[in-house]
Structures are given as structure tokens and as C-alpha cells.
C-alpha positions in Angstrom: 0.0 0.1 0.0 2.9 2.3 0.9 4.5 1.6 -2.3 1.3 2.4 -4.3 0.9 5.8 -2.4 4.7 6.6 -3.1 4.3 5.8 -6.7 1.2 7.8 -7.2 1.8 10.8 -4.8 3.1 13.0 -7.6 -0.1 12.4 -9.6 -2.3 12.9 -6.6 -0.6 16.2 -5.8 -1.0 17.4 -9.4 -4.6 16.2 -9.3 -5.4 18.4 -6.2 -3.6 21.3 -7.8 -5.4 21.0 -11.2 -8.7 20.4 -9.3 -8.4 23.7 -7.4 -7.6 25.4 -10.9 -10.7 24.0 -12.4 -12.7 24.9 -9.4 -11.8 28.7 -9.8 -13.1 28.5 -13.3 -16.2 26.3 -12.4 -17.4 29.0 -9.9 -17.8 31.4 -12.9 -20.0 28.9 -14.7 -22.1 28.0 -11.6 -22.6 31.5 -10.5 -23.8 33.0 -13.9 -26.0 29.9 -14.4 -27.5 30.3 -10.9 -28.7 33.9 -11.6 -29.2 33.9 -15.5 -29.7 30.2 -16.1 -27.1 30.7 -18.8 -24.1 28.6 -19.6 -21.4 31.2 -20.4 -19.5 29.3 -23.2 -17.1 32.2 -23.4 -15.8 31.7 -19.9 -13.1 29.4 -20.8 -11.9 31.8 -23.5 -11.8 34.5 -20.9 -9.5 32.4 -18.9 -7.2 32.0 -22.1 -7.2 35.8 -22.5 -6.0 36.2 -19.0 -3.0 33.9 -20.0 -2.2 36.0 -23.0 -2.4 39.3 -21.1 0.0 37.9 -18.6 2.5 37.1 -21.4 2.4 40.5 -22.9 2.2 42.4 -19.6 5.2 40.7 -18.1 7.2 41.4 -21.3 7.1 45.2 -20.5 6.6 45.6 -16.8 7.6 43.9 -13.4 5.7 41.0 -12.2 4.2 42.9 -9.2 2.4 45.0 -11.6 1.6 42.5 -14.3 -0.5 40.2 -11.9 -2.9 42.9 -10.7 -3.1 44.1 -14.4 -4.0 40.6 -15.5 -6.8 40.5 -12.9 -8.0 44.0 -13.7 -8.1 43.4 -17.5 -9.9 40.1 -17.1 -12.6 41.5 -14.8 -13.2 44.4 -17.2 -13.4 42.0 -20.0 -16.0 39.9 -18.2 -17.9 43.1 -17.3 -17.9 44.3 -21.0 -19.0 40.9 -22.4 -22.0 41.0 -20.1 -23.0 44.5 -20.9 -22.4 44.2 -24.6 -23.4 40.5 -25.5 -25.9 39.5 -22.8 -27.6 42.6 -21.2 -29.3 43.6 -24.5 -30.8 40.0 -24.8 -32.2 40.0 -21.2 -35.7 39.5 -22.3 -34.9 37.5 -25.4 -35.4 33.6 -25.5 -32.7 31.7 -23.7 -31.5 30.2 -26.9 -30.6 33.5 -28.3 -28.4 34.3 -25.2 -26.8 31.0 -25.5 -25.9 31.7 -29.2 -24.6 35.0 -28.2 -22.2 33.2 -25.7 -20.9 30.9 -28.3 -20.4 33.9 -30.7 -18.4 35.7 -27.9 -16.3 32.6 -27.5 -15.3 32.4 -31.0 -14.7 36.2 -31.1 -12.2 35.9 -28.4 -10.4 32.9 -30.0 -10.2 34.7 -33.4 -8.9 37.9 -31.7 -6.4 35.8 -29.9 -5.5 34.2 -33.2 -5.0 37.6 -34.8 -2.8 39.1 -32.1 -0.6 36.0 -31.6 -0.5 35.0 -35.3 -1.4 31.5 -34.3 2.0 31.1 -32.5 2.3 29.6 -29.0 3.3 32.3 -26.5 5.8 31.4 -23.8 4.2 32.0 -20.4 6.6 33.8 -17.9 8.0 32.2 -14.9 6.3 33.6 -11.8 8.7 33.8 -8.9 8.2 31.5 -6.0 5.2 29.7 -7.6 7.5 28.0 -10.1 10.2 27.0 -7.4 10.5 23.2 -6.8 9.6 21.6 -3.6 9.7 18.0 -2.2 6.8 16.3 -0.5 7.0 12.8 0.6 9.8 12.1 -1.8 7.9 13.6 -4.6 9.2 16.7 -6.5 6.7 19.3 -7.5 6.3 23.0 -8.0 5.2 25.3 -5.1 2.0 26.2 -7.2 0.9 22.6 -6.5 0.8 23.3 -2.8 -0.5 27.0 -3.1 -3.5 26.2 -5.3 -5.7 24.0 -3.2 -5.0 26.4 -0.2 -5.8 29.5 -2.1 -8.8 27.9 -3.7 -10.2 27.1 -0.3 -9.5 30.5 1.0 -11.1 32.2 -2.0 -14.2 30.0 -1.9 -14.6 30.6 1.8 -14.3 34.4 1.4 -16.8 34.1 -1.6 -19.3 32.2 0.5 -19.0 34.7 3.4 -19.4 37.5 0.7 -22.7 36.1 -0.6 -24.0 35.2 2.9 -23.2 38.4 4.8 -23.2 41.4 2.4 -26.1 43.2 0.9 -25.0 42.5 -2.8 -24.6 38.8 -1.8 -28.1 38.7 -0.4 -29.4 40.3 -3.7 -27.5 37.5 -5.6 -29.2 34.8 -3.7 -32.6 36.5 -4.1 -32.1 36.8 -7.8 -30.9 33.2 -8.1 -34.2 32.1 -6.3 -36.6 34.2 -8.4 -35.5 36.6 -11.0 -38.8 38.3 -11.6 -39.9 38.8 -8.0 -36.5 40.2 -7.1 -36.8 42.9 -9.9 -40.3 43.8 -8.6 -38.9 44.2 -5.0 -36.4 46.9 -6.3 -33.3 44.8 -6.5 -30.9 46.4 -9.2 -30.7 43.3 -11.4 -28.2 44.7 -13.9 -25.8 45.6 -10.9 -26.2 42.0 -9.3 -25.5 40.3 -12.8 -22.5 42.5 -13.5 -21.0 41.8 -10.0 -21.5 38.0 -10.7 -19.5 38.3 -14.0 -16.8 40.4 -12.1 -16.4 37.8 -9.5 -16.4 34.9 -11.8 -13.8 36.5 -14.3 -11.6 37.6 -11.3 -11.4 33.9 -10.0 -10.8 32.9 -13.6 -7.8 35.2 -13.7 -6.4 33.9 -10.6 -6.9 30.4 -11.9 -5.0 31.1 -15.2 -2.1 32.4 -13.1 -1.8 29.1 -11.2 -2.8 26.9 -14.4 -0.4 28.3 -16.9 2.5 28.2 -14.3 2.6 24.4 -15.0 2.4 24.9 -18.9 5.1 26.4 -21.1 2.9 28.2 -23.5 -0.5 29.8 -24.3 -2.4 29.4 -27.5 -5.8 30.6 -28.7 -7.5 27.5 -27.7 -5.8 27.1 -24.5 -9.1 27.8 -22.6 -11.2 25.2 -24.5 -10.4 22.1 -22.6 -10.0 23.7 -19.1 -13.3 25.5 -19.6 -15.1 22.3 -20.6 -13.8 20.3 -17.8 -14.7 23.1 -15.4 -18.2 23.1 -16.8 -18.5 19.3 -16.3 -17.2 20.0 -12.7 -20.1 22.5 -12.2 -22.7 19.9 -13.7 -21.2 17.1 -11.6 -21.5 19.1 -8.3 -24.8 20.6 -9.2 -24.7 23.6 -11.3 -25.8 26.7 -9.3 -24.0 25.2 -6.2 -20.5 26.9 -5.4 -19.5 24.1 -2.9 -20.8 21.5 -5.6 -18.6 23.0 -8.3 -15.6 23.0 -6.1 -15.9 19.5 -5.0 -16.7 18.3 -8.5 -13.5 20.1 -9.8 -11.3 18.4 -7.2 -12.7 14.9 -8.0 -12.2 15.4 -11.7 -8.6 16.9 -11.3 -7.7 14.0 -9.0 -9.3 11.3 -11.0 -7.9 12.4 -14.4 -4.3 12.5 -13.1 -4.5 9.2 -11.2 -5.5 7.7 -14.7 -2.5 9.3 -16.1 -0.4 7.6 -13.3 -1.8 4.1 -14.5 0.7 4.2 -17.6 1.2 5.7 -20.9 -1.5 3.6 -22.4 -4.1 5.1 -20.2 -3.0 8.7 -20.4 -5.0 9.3 -23.7 -8.2 8.3 -21.7 -7.7 11.0 -19.0 -9.7 13.6 -20.9 -12.4 11.0 -22.0 -12.9 10.1 -18.4 -14.3 13.7 -17.8 -16.9 13.5 -20.4 -17.9 9.9 -19.5 -18.4 11.2 -16.0 -20.8 13.9 -17.4 -22.9 11.4 -19.3 -23.2 9.1 -16.3 -24.1 12.1 -14.0 -26.9 13.3 -16.5 -28.2 9.8 -16.8 -28.2 9.0 -13.0 -28.6 12.4 -11.2 -29.1 15.1 -13.6 -29.1 17.8 -11.0 -25.7 16.9 -9.8 -24.5 16.0 -6.3 -25.7 19.1 -4.6 -28.1 20.5 -7.2 -31.7 21.1 -6.2 -34.7 19.4 -7.8 -36.4 22.0 -10.0 -40.1 22.7 -9.3 -42.6 24.1 -11.8 -44.5 27.2 -10.8 -48.2 27.1 -11.3 
């Protein structure tokens, strides 16, 4: 047993780290869905843009300025997307908003393709996060240790924000009943904008952690992490923040354990995520923590 743990410890550590990064992206999906009942398909591409902004920012300014700039630009991008692409369609059929989200996704990818020329951009080395550390005989990067801790802290802070602040209470009210909240005087547009701001801010932090483990950023870098984060949100119960976090950690750990089974199994690590999605939709469509929907009479 000890030999098995020793052999798989690097994959377990990496899985916990990747799970935390997926969780930071998945929160954006689950918060937007909880309020707008919209799957923001552009969220993974916002995550990719954060990576590219870091590449260009770090080339011309010190790291202590680049990191806040990345978060600020990503938040501004999320706010702009909501106001330009989603707000005008507030009263439109849900399918129209979803098509708009897909359009924004492709727009961001093509803009990234234009600015990068389709070439992979080398992600900068972030001091301290990229340092090596040894745990139980396994050598890994410091980011592997920092990610789950930072994720838990951010999620705890977010839950407190939603439970204790006025805007957080408004978010909960809107997620329960959009129309009634509007009639009660809640500023719907402000609540929705804040949701996008929080989701994109967390995605920016996730990109800083995620790309530290990868050598480059390309226009499609956000596609697979975005899809896996979406699956994590569905698995945990989309609309539930704790569910999204737990689902992300489960997916991150399982896919890396599969990689540890050998090179023949590595190619199935991505497939596992989507097989899990199919199983969840068949067995428990609302996810682990999802609430059963009730029809209003």
C-alpha cells in the first residue's frame, strides 16, 4: 500500500492542484447559471485571454504590476462581455443568449489568433510559484501546494461575501426568483455585473496558477479547461458553489490518477471527464448538490 501511495503521490498532488484550478473556473459557470440560467460558453476563453495578457504584460513591466493588471483586465473583459453581449438580450429567448455566448467565445479565440499570429506564446515564470519543492519524496512545484490552499481561502471568502453582504443577499434572491427580485427593487443589472466580475476575477487567478505548469498559451488554451470546469459544475450541481468546487477536485484527482496508470491510459484521461458527465446526466441530472427544480403554477 505504501509503495502504491509513493508511486502515485506526484499524480495525486498534481490532481489536487489541477482540481483547484478547475474549481476557480467552475465557480464562474455556476454563479452565472445560478442567476441567469445561462451557460457562459465564453468563460473558458476569458481564462485564455488572462493567460495572454500575462504574457504581454510581463514582457514590458515587473511581475508585481503584471499580476494585478491581468486580474483587472480580465474583470473588465467579463464586465464588458455581459454589458455588450448579454444585457441587450435580457428579455430574449434563452437560446438567443446561448448563441450569443458561443459567438463571444469564437470572437475571443479569433482575436487571440489575430494578435498572436497563431503562434504559441511562452508563459512567464512567476517567482516562488515556479520553485521546486519536495513532499514525501515527490518533487513538484510550489504552485501545487499553493493552489488548493488559495482555492479554499477564496471560496470561503466568496461564501462569506454571498451570505453576509447586501449584494450577496441580492444575488441569492435573484437566483431564487429573478422576476420577483426585480419587482422588489433589486438592481438586477448591478447584481448580474457583479456576478461576472467575481467569476472572471477568479478565472484570472486560476489562469495564473494553471499556466505556471504549462510552457505556452495558444488561442485554444481555454477550451479544454473550460469544458472540464463546466463538467465539474454540472457534476457538483450547477448553481451550487460548494458542488462546483468538490466536482472540480474530483475530476482533477481522477484524471491525474488515470495518467499515473501508464502511458496507455493517459489518452483516456480527458475522455474520463466526459464519460463522467454522461453518467451524471443519466443517474442524477441535478448533480451532487443540485436542487430538484419545481415548476411554478
